N, C-alpha and C positions, 0 to 999 in steps of 0.2 A: 800166607798163613791161612789155615782153614780151621773153622770151629767144628769140632766133632760132636755129633748128636746121638751116638749110640750109647746104650746103657753102660755105665761104668767108665765112659770116656769123656763125657761132657765136662765134668769138673776139671780134669787135667787140662783139656784143651782150652777151656774158658780162661784158666789162669794164664796159659801161654798167650792167648790172644790179648788179654788185658795187659800183660807184661810187655808184649811187643808194641802195643799201641802206645804205652807210656814211653818206651825207649825210642820210638821212631818219631815222636812229635818234633816237628820243625816249625819255625816261625811261619805263620800263614801269610799269604800275600794280602796286600791291602785291598779294601773294597774299591771297585771302580768308582771314580768320581762322578758326581751328578752331571748329566749331560755328556757322558763318555762318548768319544768319537772313535769308531772303528772303520777300517777300510779294507777293500779288496782291489788288487791290481790285475785286471784281466790281460794286460799286455806283458806280464812278467811270469813266465812259467817256471816250475821247479821239478818236473818229472811226473811220472804216472801216478795216478791215485789208486792205491792198492788196498784200502780198507784196513789199515793197521789199527787194531783194537777190536775187531769183530771176531773175538775168540773167547773161549770159556774154560774155566777149571771145573770139571765135572758139571753137574746141573742137568743131566739127562738120566733116564732110567738105566738099570743094569743091562737090560736087553737092547738098549739103544733105540727103542721104538718111540719113546716120547721125550720131548713134546712133539706135536704134529708138525708136518712140513710147513703148514701155513704160518708157523711162528719162527721157523728156522730159515726157510728159503729166502724170504725177503731181506734177511740180514746179510746174506752173502758170507756166512761163517767161513773163516779161512784158517782157524787154528783151534785145537782142542787138546786138553791135558787131562789124562785119567790114568787109573791103574788098578781098578777093581778094588777100591778102598773097603768095600763092605764086608769081606769074608774073614779077614785076618791073615790071609796069605800063607807064606812059607813058614812063618813063626807058628801060626795056628796048627800047621800040619807037622809040628815037631821037626822042622827043618828037612822035610822031604817033599816030594811032588805028590801031595795028597789032594783031597777033595776041595779044600778051601782054595788052594792055589789054582787048581783046574777051573774052579768056578770064576776066579778072577780072570784067568786067561780067556774063558768063554765070553765074559762080559766085555773085555777089551776088544776082542775080535768082533763081537756084534756091533759095538759102537763104531769101531773103525770101518767096518764093512758099509755102514751107512754114511759116515761123515767124510770118508776119503774117496768115495766113488761118486760119479755123476748122479744128480746135479750138483753135489757138493765137491769141494776140493780142499778140505782142511788138512793141515799138517796135524798128525796125531802124535803128541809127545807122551810116551809111556813113563809114568812115575815108577821107576824100578824100585825105589825104596818103599813105596806103598805096596807094591806087589810082594816085597819081602815081608811086610807087615809093620813097618815102622811109620805108622800114620798118626802118631800122637796118642794112641791108646794101647801100645804094646805092653806086655807084662813087665813088671819090674825086674824079673830074673831073666830077661831075654839075653840070649847070646848074640852079641852084635857081630856084624861082618868083620872078620880078621881079628877077633879077640885073641889075645895072647900070641899074636903073630901068626895065627893059623887061618888061612884064607881058603882052605880046601872046600868047605861047605858053601862059601860065597861063590866060588868058581862053579861048583855043581849047580847052584841056583841059577847063575847067569846062563850057563850052558843050556839048562833045561828050559827055562822060561823064554829066553830070547830065541832059542831054537824052535820052540812051539809057536811063537808068534811069527817068526820068519816063514815057517812052514805054511802059513795061511796065504802067502803071496801078497799080503797087504803091505802098504808102505808105512813104516813106523820110524819115529825118531825116539831115541832112548835118553831119558833124563835120569842120570845115575843116582842122585841123592837130593831130596828136597830139604832145603833150609838146614843144612848141617851146622849153621851158626846159631841155631836155636836148640837149647838142650832138650826140649820135649821130643825132638826128632833124633838127635844124635848126642849122646851123653859122653862120648869119648874125647871131646875137644876138637873144635875146628882147627884145621891145619896142624893137627898132631901127627905123629908118625903113623898111628893107626889109620887116621883119616886118609892120608896120602896112600897108604898101602891098599886100603879099600878102593880108593878112586882109581889108582893105576891098574889094579887087578881087573876091575870092572871094565875099564876102558879097553884094555888089551883083549879081554875075552869077548867083548861085544864086537871088536874089530875082527876077531878070528871067526866068530859065528855068523856075523852079519857085516861083511866087509863094505857093503855099499850103503848101509844105514847111517843116518845122521846121529851123532852123539852130541847131546846138549848138556850144559851145566855152567856154573855150579849151583844155580838156583838159590842164591843167598837172599836172606830176608833183608839184609842191610845193603844199601847202595855204596859205591866207592866214595861218595861224598861223606857219608856218615861213618864209614869204617875203612879208610884207605889202607891201613896197615894190613888188615886181614885180606883184602883183595890183592894187594901187591905180593904178599907172601904166597898166596895161592897161584897167582900168575907166574911168579918166578919158578915155582916148583914144576908146574905142568909144562912150562917151556923147556926146562932142563930135562924132564922125564920123557918128553915127546908124547904127552897125553893131553894136549890142548884140544878141547872139544870143537866140533864143526860150527857150533852156534853158541854164543855166550848168552846165558840166561840169568835174569835177576828178577826181584820183586819190587814193584813200585807201589807199596802200600803204606808208606809213611804219610805224614800229614803236613805238607803235601809233597810227594815226590814228583817233580815236573819231568815228564818223559823227554823233553828237549834237552834239559841240562843233564839229566842222568845219562842219556845216551852219549852225550858229548864226554862226560866223565869216563864212561866205559871205554870209549874209543881212545881217549887220552891215556888211560891205564894200559890198554893193550900196546899202544905205541911205545910207552915208556919202558915196557918190559920186553920190547923187541919181538912182539907177536903181530903178525900181519892182520889187517882188518878182516873181519868176518861178520856174518849176520848176527844181529842182536834180537833177543826175544824177552819181552817183559811177560813171563809166563804166569804172573799174578799181578793185578793192579787194582787200585781203588780201595781205600780203607773202609772198615766196617761202619764207621760213624759218618760216612759221606756217600751213602747209597741213594743219591737223588738224581733226578733228571738233569739238573743244571751241572752237577759235578761230573756226571757221565759224559755230557756234551763237552765239558771242559777237557777231560782226559782225551776224548776222541780228537778234538781240535788240536791238542798238543801232540798226540801220537802222529797225526797226519804230517806234522812239520818236524818230526824227530828223526833220529837215525835208526829206529827199530824196523825190523822186517815184519814182525807180528807181535801181538799182545793179547793176553787172555784175562778177562775179569776174574778177580779172586772170588772165592765162594765162602760166604759167612753163614750159610745154612746148609752146610755140606752133608751128603754129597750126591745122592741118587734121587733127590726130589727133582722132578722135571720142570724146574722153574728157570732154567738157564741162568743160574747164579742170582736169582731174585728179580729178573726183569719181567717175569710173568707173575701174576697175582691170582690166587684162587678166589673165585667169586661164584656163588650159587653152584658149587660143585664142579666148575670148569675153570681151566686156566685162561686168563685174559691178559693182554699186554698192559703194562703200566708206563709211566712217563719215561723210565729208563729204556724200555724196549723201543719206544718211539724215537728217542734220541739216536739209538743204534740204527733204527730203520731209516731215519732221515739221512744219517751219515752214509748209509749204503747208496743213497742217491748221488753222492759225490763221486761220480764216475768221470772217466776221461783223464784230464791232466790237472795236477795241482797248480795253483797260482799263488803268488805271494800275497800276504795280507799284513795287517798291522800286528799279527801274532797275538801276544798277550799285552793288554793295556790295563793296568791295575791288576785286578784278579779276573778279568773277563778275557777269554780266549776265543779266537775265530780262525777257522780254516775254510778254504774254498777250492772248488775245481771248476773247470769249463769242459764241456763235451760238445764238439761240433756235430757229432752224429746224432746225439739226443737233442741238440739245439737248446741247450740250457747251461746256465752257471748256477751252482748250488753252494751256499755257505752254511756252516753249522757254528752256533755260538753257545757258550756256556760260561758260567761263573763259578769259581771254586769257593766263594765265600758267602753265598746267599745274598748277593746284592739285589736291591730293589730300587727302581727309579728309571730315569730317562737315559737313553743312549741313541746314537745314530749310526747308520751304516752307509758308507759311500762305496759304490762300484766305480772305479776308475778304469781307463783304458778301453772304453767301449768301441772306439774307432778301430781297434786291433781285431775285433771279432765281428766283421760285417754280417756274418751269418746270424748273429744274434740281434743286431740293430739295423737291419737292412733298410727299413723304411723310416729311420730316424727316431723310432720310439722302441721302448721295451716294456714288457709287462713285469711287474715286481709283485711277488706274493710273499708275505711274511707269515709263517706258521709258529704260533706259540705252543710249546710243549710243557704244560704244567706238570708239577710233580704229584700226580694223582695215581691212586691204586684202587681199581684198574682205571685205565684211560682208553676210551673207545677210539679216539682220533684227536690229533692236534687241532687247535683252534686257529682258523684263518683270521688274522687281525688287520691285515692290509692286503689289498689286491687292486692294483691300479696300473693303467698304461701311463708311462712317464716318458717325456721327451729326453732323447739321448743326444740332442744336437750339440751340447757342450762337451761331449765325450765322457760324461760321468752322470750318475744319478745318486741321490741321497734319500734314504727313507728313515722314518723314525722307528725305533724299537723300544718298547717300554717293558722293563722287567716288573710285571704286576705283582709278583709274589716271590719270596725267597725260593731259590732252586728252580726257577724257570729255565728252560732251554729254548732255542729258536732255530728254525731252518728257514732260509731265505732262498727263493727261486727267482731267477731272472731268465725270461724267455722272450721270443719275438712278440711284439705288440699284437694283441688280438687273440693270442693263445688263451685257452680257458683256464682260469684258476692259477695262471702262472706256470702251469706244467702241462705237458702233453701226455703224461703217464701218471697213473696213481689210482686211488680208490674213487669210485663214482658214488658220492655221498647223496643219499636220499634226504633232502633237507627236512621235509615234514616229519619223517620218522626218526631222524637221527641215527640212521643205520647206513649200510652200504649195499650196492648191487653185488650179488653173490651168485656164483655157480654152485648149486647144492653139492655138498660132500666132495668138493674139488673134482667133480666129474669131468671127464674129457670125452663124453659120449655126445655126438652130434644130436641135436634135438632136445637137449635138456633145457627146461624152462628156467629162466633166472628168477631170483627172489631177492628179498632184502634180509639182511642179518647183521648182527653186531659187527662193527668194523674190527678186523683183526690184522690187516696188512698182508694176509695170505695171498698166494699167487692166484687163487680163484676169485680174488676181489680187486686185482690190479688190472686196469684196462688202459690200453694205449691208443690214443687218437692218431691215426696214420695220415699221411699226406693225401690219401685218397678217401678220407673221411670215414674210414672203418674204425670200429672200436674193437680192438683185439684183446684177447685174454690168453695167458700162457705164452710160451715161446717155442721156437724150433718146430719139431714134428707134431707137438701137441697143440700148436696155436689154433685157436678158434675165433670166430667173429660173432659179434652181437647181430642178430638176424631177426627180421620180421617173418614169423613162421609162415611158410607156404606163400611168400610174397603177398601176404594179406594186407589189405588196405582198409579194413573195417574195424570199428571199435571192438575190443576184446581180443585182437590178434596177439598171440603169445610172443613175448620177447624171449627168444631162445638163443643158444649158441650153436653154430654150425661151421663146417669147414669153410674157410674163406674162399670166395669165388668171384668177388668183384661186382656182383649183381647189385642193382639199386636198392634191394631190400636189406642190404648190408651197409648202406651208407647213411650217415647220421650227421645232423647239424647240431652242434653244441652252441647254443645261442646266448647272447649277452643277458637275456632276461632269466636265465637259469633253466630254461627248458632244453630238452634233448628231443629233436623231432626227426622222424623218418624222412629221408630225402625223397623217398618214393611216394608216400601217402600224405606227408605233412602232419600226421598224428603225433601226439606227445608220448614219450616214455612215461608210464603211469604206474604207481603202486596201487594195485587193485583195491578198490573200496576205501582208499585213503587209510589203509591199514598201517599199523605201526609195529606189529608183532613179528618176531623172527619167523621166517618161512612164508611171509605174505608174497604171493606171486607178482611178477611184473609183466605188464602188457602194454598195448597201444590204445590210446583213447583220444577223443577230440580234446584239443587244448582248451582249458577252462580257467587257467590261472591258479588252480589249487596248489597247496604246498606239496601235495603228493606227486606233483609234476615238476618240482624244482630239484635240480641236481647241481653238484659242484664236482669238478674233476681235480683230483690231487689232494 
């Protein structure tokens, strides 16, 4: 469900949102008990970690240009849903291919050209009904698809718009109709003869015009648990008509729709109706009144253990504001990450292979992964009910991952993600080397405030900050080492700037003691300019070459020293302002020479 904010549309959509919220209320899970115990089993794997939940309903500009890459790339966005909501579409054009529809097509194309092409790899689900104009603000005298049994204009619309999108050569999936079980979007009755005529006609025309494109649906607001009759009627019809979509889509925006149990319910409904298993997409999730870091982390933890292929956050400040559905907050005229963004960012670090966990204990959920290539295990935790108090987390099965505990110890770092707007970076609340001799380690986790989220990193003992990759935080300034303007030009001097999680602030410590930024052909190394060994030598980025001036010691006292000169990485003049340059200087114990990685 989306709240519409255009003139003349807000009131209608607000009623629909409040009505849906009331109808979808389900009993909330109980609070986690005091001293809640959660666990991760590194010896028990469950398949690849694919970032289910790193998707969005709208939340970028019409031209697809904003938000900036520094806010998108670190999340590993893998799904997006849009349809040119802003213009009024086919209805506005009096049911012809006019300027409004063409503007929507141009917007969809621009967004997809960015999000489906490297470095991104998102599935773009086109909201066909939004493109028609049924976005919650359509006129009361609208002619709906297949009114009075006449589908000819609906066919013309499908042929024209899908044909135009296919002509771009970009990959699209087509979502035939959004929330037909909510009257603000479809007034002709869910599962009515007209609805099925509309659905079957669209399905067959899309198959004809775009035979290789994915068709998704039915994108119902209600889950099979809350309205099984409606789902079973729909499934029985599409099975009989031969119009079963390639991907089954639904919305998890009830209070609280658990992705694990909803996906099980969907698969059970498919099986009961004789329909073979197929990918599932929660193409809207998380209700309007639960937009917090802790709940975001809860959803992500549950999606990781669910049967869904992808999932997209619902948008309650819809639609072309570039805030990625509210995970960015405007501050001093610029967009900045908030706690929700950092929950998504930490979840993106769950790479490699998922492992089994205690799942949901009370209302606290946890998921985790292990990645031998990155030499780390990462867990994400969140609570759906605003729990505060003590908890503990145990990592079992350390003997099964010798690459992680090769010397009998591991480093554990716990990052608290408070629900703050904006939030420059998570708070490191625990960072210790711990003996793994017993095959497990247990660390304390305290939910200091309602809606906290947590990311926990386990790495080989001696690794800095519990991670080998992440932002290099300038402790004294409370900012991050930054390559200005995301430059990839060799020789660019580094600086400090507000932490954003952008690729220009993510440094990786390699086995050869390099600090690299970016990846692939764009990768650069932190470099002592001109192999300088004197105070004031600029800390620049340069093509990686293995020379001593690109080797760095990340020390236990918080300093980062040049292996060649022994000088410390230093924020010039102990400055704290954005743009303050970074250089090398004699180590002096100053806070402007203290850094944390991760």
